[in-house]
DOGUDREN-89199 format. One record per residue: z, y, x of N, C-alpha, C, CB in turn; residue in three letters. Coordinates in Angstrom, 3 decimals, decimal comma, padded with zeros to 6 digits. Glycine has a CB too. Layout:
        nzz        nyy        nxx       cazz       cayy       caxx        czz        cyy        cxx       cbzz       cbyy       cbxx   resn
          Z          Y          X          Z          Y          X          Z          Y          X          Z          Y          X    ALA
...
***
This chain:
        nzz        nyy        nxx       cazz       cayy       caxx        czz        cyy        cxx       cbzz       cbyy       cbxx   resn
   -085,366   -135,731   -118,735   -086,394   -135,976   -117,438   -087,837   -136,374   -118,063   -085,808   -137,365   -116,330    MET
   -089,365   -136,096   -117,564   -089,832   -136,637   -118,343   -090,992   -136,367   -117,393   -089,647   -136,305   -119,738    GLY
   -091,804   -136,879   -117,821   -093,290   -137,145   -116,642   -094,486   -137,244   -117,904   -093,223   -139,157   -115,389    LYS
   -095,702   -136,963   -117,176   -096,918   -137,307   -118,061   -097,484   -138,352   -117,216   -098,011   -136,047   -118,392    VAL
   -098,143   -139,365   -118,198   -098,799   -140,691   -117,435   -100,011   -141,069   -118,696   -097,374   -142,261   -117,114    GLU
   -101,028   -141,960   -118,249   -102,004   -142,747   -118,906   -103,297   -142,220   -118,828   -101,693   -142,939   -120,215    GLY
   -104,263   -142,290   -119,337   -105,290   -141,952   -119,105   -106,283   -141,862   -120,442   -105,611   -142,742   -118,108    GLN
   -107,254   -141,186   -120,464   -108,103   -141,251   -122,017   -107,227   -140,678   -122,574   -108,519   -142,665   -122,847    GLY
   -107,753   -141,024   -123,826   -106,613   -140,744   -125,275   -105,284   -141,592   -125,223   -107,391   -141,282   -126,907    GLU
   -104,690   -142,182   -124,100   -103,643   -142,613   -123,557   -102,439   -141,748   -123,155   -104,074   -143,190   -122,636    SER
   -102,989   -140,596   -122,542   -102,985   -139,425   -121,331   -101,737   -138,669   -122,345   -104,883   -138,285   -120,945    TRP
   -100,642   -138,770   -121,986   -098,889   -138,587   -122,659   -098,367   -138,075   -121,991   -097,903   -139,648   -122,935    HIS
   -097,194   -137,507   -122,719   -095,720   -136,489   -122,281   -095,043   -138,112   -121,950   -094,638   -135,144   -124,007    GLY
   -093,461   -138,223   -121,330   -092,990   -139,504   -121,540   -091,579   -138,927   -121,637   -093,343   -140,691   -120,395    HIS
   -090,465   -139,131   -122,037   -089,302   -138,809   -122,137   -088,459   -139,957   -121,406   -089,027   -138,551   -123,526    VAL
   -088,243   -139,819   -120,137   -087,580   -140,899   -119,247   -086,306   -140,891   -119,818   -087,538   -140,637   -117,628    THR
   -085,720   -139,703   -119,684   -084,213   -139,588   -120,442   -083,715   -138,332   -120,600   -083,082   -140,283   -119,718    ALA
   -082,951   -138,595   -121,895   -082,030   -137,261   -122,484   -081,038   -137,633   -122,926   -082,514   -136,405   -123,551    VAL
   -079,742   -136,570   -122,057   -078,675   -137,156   -122,147   -077,836   -135,848   -121,792   -078,575   -138,460   -121,291    THR
   -076,943   -135,374   -122,802   -075,880   -134,229   -122,906   -074,924   -134,567   -123,000   -075,877   -133,396   -123,761    VAL
   -073,974   -134,180   -121,646   -072,304   -134,486   -121,521   -071,543   -134,200   -122,845   -071,551   -133,470   -120,321    ALA
   -070,592   -135,210   -123,416   -069,641   -134,724   -124,875   -069,376   -133,609   -124,729   -068,255   -135,357   -125,241    PRO
   -069,081   -133,255   -124,096   -068,306   -131,535   -124,159   -069,437   -130,633   -124,361   -067,424   -130,914   -122,546    GLU
   -070,495   -131,190   -124,384   -071,737   -130,088   -124,798   -072,615   -130,311   -125,962   -072,769   -129,973   -123,678    PHE
   -072,178   -131,493   -126,846   -073,112   -131,755   -127,712   -072,862   -130,795   -128,665   -073,148   -133,068   -128,173    ARG
   -073,709   -131,337   -129,588   -073,565   -130,223   -131,325   -074,259   -128,782   -130,643   -071,206   -129,724   -132,109    ARG
   -074,800   -128,593   -129,476   -075,758   -127,443   -129,291   -076,770   -127,211   -129,233   -075,742   -126,992   -128,669    GLN
   -077,229   -128,574   -129,824   -078,769   -128,537   -129,989   -079,636   -128,591   -128,664   -079,152   -127,214   -130,731    GLN
   -078,384   -128,907   -127,477   -079,407   -129,375   -125,898   -080,443   -130,102   -125,970   -078,738   -130,246   -124,810    LEU
   -080,150   -130,800   -126,241   -081,262   -132,071   -126,545   -082,509   -131,899   -127,631   -080,385   -133,370   -127,166    ALA
   -082,096   -131,059   -128,368   -083,745   -130,226   -129,277   -084,361   -129,735   -127,779   -083,362   -128,252   -130,777    LYS
   -083,234   -128,500   -127,314   -084,346   -127,580   -126,011   -084,709   -127,943   -125,272   -084,110   -126,658   -125,241    LYS
   -084,137   -129,234   -124,761   -085,184   -129,958   -123,618   -086,630   -130,720   -124,473   -084,128   -131,442   -122,652    LEU
   -086,092   -131,079   -125,840   -087,359   -132,070   -125,930   -088,342   -131,056   -126,286   -087,288   -133,393   -127,106    MET
   -088,175   -130,281   -126,653   -088,952   -129,040   -127,365   -089,926   -128,605   -125,832   -087,578   -127,471   -128,090    ASN
   -089,000   -128,332   -124,490   -089,500   -127,781   -123,514   -090,397   -128,685   -122,714   -088,526   -127,256   -122,840    LEU
   -090,201   -130,330   -122,895   -091,302   -131,474   -122,823   -092,581   -131,501   -123,343   -090,889   -132,496   -123,337    LEU
   -092,347   -131,257   -124,565   -092,982   -131,369   -125,757   -094,376   -130,233   -125,522   -091,816   -130,993   -127,072    GLU
   -093,439   -128,819   -125,201   -094,533   -127,713   -125,125   -095,466   -127,755   -123,540   -093,625   -126,093   -125,311    ASP
   -094,500   -128,370   -122,510   -095,462   -128,590   -121,216   -096,442   -129,700   -121,456   -094,609   -128,990   -119,855    ILE
   -096,012   -130,824   -122,039   -096,991   -131,561   -122,432   -098,429   -131,366   -123,331   -096,340   -132,270   -122,897    SER
   -098,105   -130,748   -124,257   -098,973   -130,132   -125,203   -100,204   -128,904   -124,503   -097,872   -129,413   -126,299    ASP
   -099,460   -127,804   -123,948   -100,057   -126,863   -123,335   -100,374   -126,444   -122,012   -099,648   -126,209   -123,673    LYS
   -099,992   -127,406   -120,826   -100,425   -127,513   -119,991   -100,787   -128,815   -119,343   -099,883   -126,883   -119,562    ILE
   -100,588   -129,853   -119,710   -101,062   -130,926   -119,548   -102,069   -131,627   -120,586   -100,071   -131,539   -119,331    ASP
   -101,972   -131,016   -121,700   -103,276   -131,689   -122,839   -102,862   -132,948   -123,256   -104,914   -131,983   -122,142    LYS
   -101,864   -132,953   -123,471   -101,424   -134,432   -123,627   -101,981   -134,642   -125,137   -099,591   -134,721   -123,433    ALA
   -102,102   -136,159   -125,522   -102,152   -136,466   -126,695   -101,140   -136,592   -128,038   -102,574   -137,302   -126,451    TYR
   -099,719   -136,744   -127,198   -098,802   -137,361   -127,658   -097,499   -137,463   -127,156   -099,193   -138,273   -127,777    PHE
   -096,345   -137,335   -127,327   -095,393   -137,582   -126,574   -094,936   -139,104   -126,790   -094,399   -136,578   -126,808    VAL
   -093,881   -139,531   -125,926   -093,676   -141,103   -126,696   -092,141   -141,173   -125,685   -095,348   -142,769   -126,282    ASP
   -091,315   -142,029   -126,512   -090,111   -142,270   -125,814   -089,410   -143,587   -126,567   -089,165   -140,881   -125,837    LEU
   -088,584   -144,391   -125,544   -088,221   -145,678   -126,313   -086,834   -145,548   -126,384   -088,654   -147,086   -125,643    PHE
   -085,937   -145,876   -127,170   -084,929   -145,965   -127,911   -084,354   -147,625   -128,549   -085,350   -144,992   -128,931    VAL
   -083,095   -147,521   -128,145   -082,302   -149,168   -128,644   -082,766   -149,006   -130,050   -080,204   -149,408   -128,539    ARG
   -082,738   -150,296   -130,817   -083,179   -150,458   -132,086   -081,520   -150,215   -133,242   -084,038   -152,205   -132,087    ALA
   -080,396   -150,127   -131,866   -079,336   -149,992   -132,372   -078,629   -149,040   -132,623   -078,855   -150,483   -131,991    SER
   -079,418   -147,440   -131,836   -079,074   -146,005   -131,439   -079,567   -145,461   -132,955   -080,007   -145,293   -129,874    ASN
   -079,017   -145,414   -133,966   -079,113   -144,871   -134,987   -078,820   -143,754   -134,783   -078,598   -145,330   -135,833    THR
   -077,825   -142,718   -134,238   -077,839   -141,777   -134,190   -078,762   -140,482   -133,231   -076,860   -141,961   -134,185    PRO
   -079,423   -141,564   -132,509   -080,535   -141,161   -131,621   -081,977   -141,185   -132,308   -080,536   -142,110   -130,393    ALA
   -081,996   -142,110   -133,026   -082,685   -142,163   -134,005   -083,387   -141,168   -134,824   -082,104   -142,659   -134,537    ILE
   -082,405   -140,994   -135,802   -081,966   -139,786   -136,790   -082,513   -138,432   -135,913   -080,023   -139,741   -137,094    LYS
   -082,090   -138,613   -134,881   -082,348   -136,971   -134,231   -083,996   -136,718   -133,913   -081,393   -136,751   -132,495    MET
   -084,412   -137,756   -133,384   -085,999   -137,910   -133,065   -086,704   -138,290   -134,317   -086,336   -139,081   -131,919    TYR
   -086,123   -138,866   -135,112   -086,804   -138,251   -136,764   -086,840   -136,940   -137,035   -086,007   -138,683   -138,064    GLU
   -085,792   -136,044   -136,987   -085,775   -134,821   -137,770   -086,757   -133,936   -136,385   -083,844   -134,172   -138,254    LYS
   -086,770   -134,512   -135,208   -087,904   -133,674   -134,098   -089,441   -133,847   -134,566   -087,834   -134,409   -132,350    LEU
   -089,420   -134,525   -135,635   -090,983   -135,431   -136,311   -091,527   -136,591   -135,480   -092,472   -134,348   -136,375    ASP
   -090,734   -137,362   -134,357   -090,934   -138,861   -133,861   -091,271   -139,786   -135,148   -089,473   -139,460   -133,072    TYR
   -092,173   -140,545   -135,203   -092,580   -141,468   -136,073   -091,975   -143,164   -135,052   -094,549   -141,140   -136,391    VAL
   -091,644   -143,728   -135,598   -091,770   -145,304   -135,027   -093,050   -145,839   -134,876   -091,111   -146,325   -135,921    ILE
   -093,318   -145,863   -133,821   -094,945   -146,250   -133,542   -094,981   -147,802   -133,258   -095,661   -145,367   -132,074    TYR
   -093,844   -148,245   -132,799   -093,750   -149,935   -132,417   -092,365   -150,513   -132,222   -094,507   -150,285   -130,973    ARG
   -092,273   -151,801   -132,400   -090,960   -152,184   -132,027   -091,010   -153,267   -130,540   -090,284   -152,964   -133,458    ARG
   -090,360   -152,920   -129,635   -090,762   -153,738   -128,780   -089,856   -154,860   -128,058   -091,267   -152,975   -127,990    VAL
   -089,944   -155,727   -128,566   -088,987   -157,018   -128,751   -088,312   -157,076   -127,488   -089,764   -158,497   -129,064    LEU
   -086,523   -157,426   -127,674   -086,194   -157,660   -125,993   -086,494   -156,805   -124,807   -086,844   -158,777   -125,557    ARG
   -086,320   -155,785   -125,156   -086,727   -154,356   -124,325   -085,882   -153,852   -123,382   -086,876   -153,184   -125,186    TYR
   -084,825   -153,919   -123,808   -083,764   -153,296   -123,035   -082,488   -154,977   -122,708   -082,976   -151,661   -124,274    TYR
   -082,613   -155,100   -121,627   -081,759   -155,747   -120,463   -082,300   -157,682   -121,425   -079,306   -154,957   -120,447    SER
   -083,351   -157,548   -121,599   -084,319   -158,905   -122,535   -083,680   -159,392   -123,724   -084,540   -160,431   -121,644    GLY
   -082,771   -158,318   -124,034   -081,582   -158,856   -125,236   -082,451   -157,901   -126,606   -079,339   -158,120   -124,790    GLU
   -081,948   -156,923   -126,215   -082,153   -156,269   -127,472   -083,382   -155,233   -127,570   -080,882   -155,569   -127,790    GLU
   -084,059   -154,896   -128,931   -085,282   -154,469   -129,262   -084,856   -153,123   -128,982   -085,877   -154,837   -130,666    ASP
   -086,063   -152,642   -128,713   -086,567   -151,392   -128,111   -087,725   -150,464   -129,446   -087,525   -151,983   -126,477    GLY
   -087,284   -149,389   -129,955   -088,154   -148,593   -130,683   -089,014   -147,444   -129,986   -087,373   -148,045   -131,657    LEU
   -090,558   -147,952   -130,022   -091,362   -147,010   -128,994   -091,908   -145,703   -130,076   -092,899   -148,015   -128,138    ASP
   -091,106   -144,679   -130,102   -091,138   -143,673   -130,984   -092,642   -142,657   -130,563   -089,572   -142,870   -130,850    MET
   -093,368   -141,970   -131,394   -094,112   -141,137   -130,637   -094,564   -139,530   -131,829   -095,577   -142,248   -130,040    ARG
   -094,486   -139,062   -131,251   -094,539   -137,309   -131,773   -096,153   -136,771   -131,388   -093,140   -136,103   -130,645    LYS
   -097,510   -137,059   -132,400   -098,871   -136,437   -131,717   -098,612   -135,016   -131,340   -100,215   -136,449   -132,754    ALA
   -099,667   -134,070   -130,580   -099,577   -132,702   -130,045   -100,651   -132,708   -130,646   -099,423   -132,226   -128,560    LEU
   -100,905   -130,974   -130,263   -102,415   -130,298   -130,898   -103,812   -131,022   -130,414   -102,595   -128,581   -130,333    SER
   -103,841   -131,813   -129,381   -105,151   -132,438   -128,584   -105,119   -133,685   -130,045   -104,800   -133,220   -126,378    ARG
   -104,114   -134,073   -130,225   -104,698   -135,229   -131,574   -104,277   -134,889   -132,771   -104,184   -136,806   -131,526    ASP
   -105,948   -134,390   -132,710   -105,952   -133,681   -134,157   -105,625   -134,669   -135,281   -107,430   -133,021   -134,503    VAL
   -106,696   -135,864   -134,843   -106,394   -136,877   -136,254   -105,279   -137,334   -136,230   -107,216   -138,127   -136,490    ASP
   -104,255   -137,648   -135,298   -102,810   -137,809   -135,157   -103,286   -139,394   -135,306   -101,588   -136,956   -136,375    LYS
   -104,224   -140,210   -134,246   -104,566   -141,472   -134,285   -103,756   -141,747   -133,314   -105,920   -141,866   -134,181    LYS
   -102,705   -141,230   -132,586   -101,784   -141,982   -131,574   -100,633   -142,342   -132,055   -101,459   -141,277   -130,429    SER
   -100,246   -141,558   -133,283   -098,822   -142,205   -134,097   -098,802   -142,920   -135,367   -097,884   -141,142   -134,457    ILE
   -100,382   -143,605   -135,562   -100,597   -144,550   -136,587   -099,709   -145,760   -136,316   -102,071   -144,928   -136,677    ILE
   -098,382   -146,251   -136,568   -098,268   -147,429   -136,656   -098,479   -148,475   -135,882   -098,674   -147,574   -137,340    PRO
   -098,612   -149,524   -135,082   -098,697   -150,688   -135,480   -098,141   -151,973   -136,415   -098,711   -150,830   -134,761    LEU
   -098,940   -152,836   -136,581   -098,523   -153,423   -138,092   -097,505   -154,958   -137,796   -100,290   -153,895   -139,134    LYS
   -097,067   -154,803   -135,983   -096,574   -156,272   -135,216   -095,519   -155,377   -134,492   -097,885   -157,327   -134,010    ARG
   -094,324   -156,241   -134,073   -093,827   -156,016   -132,920   -094,372   -156,401   -131,497   -092,805   -156,459   -133,074    PRO
   -094,203   -155,811   -130,534   -095,040   -156,137   -128,804   -094,018   -156,922   -128,066   -095,417   -154,509   -127,643    VAL
   -094,384   -157,182   -127,330   -092,961   -158,157   -125,807   -093,334   -157,395   -125,142   -093,006   -160,005   -124,881    THR
   -092,242   -156,749   -123,918   -092,110   -155,657   -122,744   -094,104   -156,121   -122,293   -090,352   -156,186   -121,087    PRO
   -094,311   -157,450   -122,052   -095,052   -157,519   -121,295   -096,743   -157,035   -121,491   -094,763   -158,650   -121,036    ASP
   -096,784   -156,616   -122,862   -097,718   -156,315   -123,744   -097,831   -154,771   -123,459   -097,345   -156,765   -125,220    GLU
   -097,142   -153,732   -123,191   -096,729   -152,542   -122,931   -097,833   -152,040   -121,389   -094,904   -152,675   -122,732    LEU
   -098,601   -151,105   -122,038   -099,064   -150,563   -120,625   -098,621   -149,630   -119,615   -100,017   -150,122   -120,761    GLU
   -098,374   -149,610   -118,592   -097,549   -148,556   -117,520   -098,689   -148,019   -116,973   -096,464   -149,222   -116,249    TYR
   -099,419   -147,215   -117,018   -100,896   -145,942   -116,541   -099,893   -145,554   -115,350   -101,503   -144,125   -117,991    ASP
***
């Protein structure tokens, strides 16, 4: 599931959730779903980037997103249940010619610093 949100250069596609049932994993279904959201965000919604949040401990998911050209934009301290850090990962789309949207922040942020447009 995904959506577009934000304004100005923060207009972006957001991956709300990607889940594939265990019996259907290893068939690149998550990759196909991600590509679909990216294409719609890029070509129809004219977004600057796509972002998602993932648990810092979820190494398999992080590796999958990195293979799809996502980068860690910032760490969000205690994002999950006030306990576990989350990683805000992003992928620049064609509208972001200079790829400004994926320049990593130098410091972690807290959940109250996130913008929810």
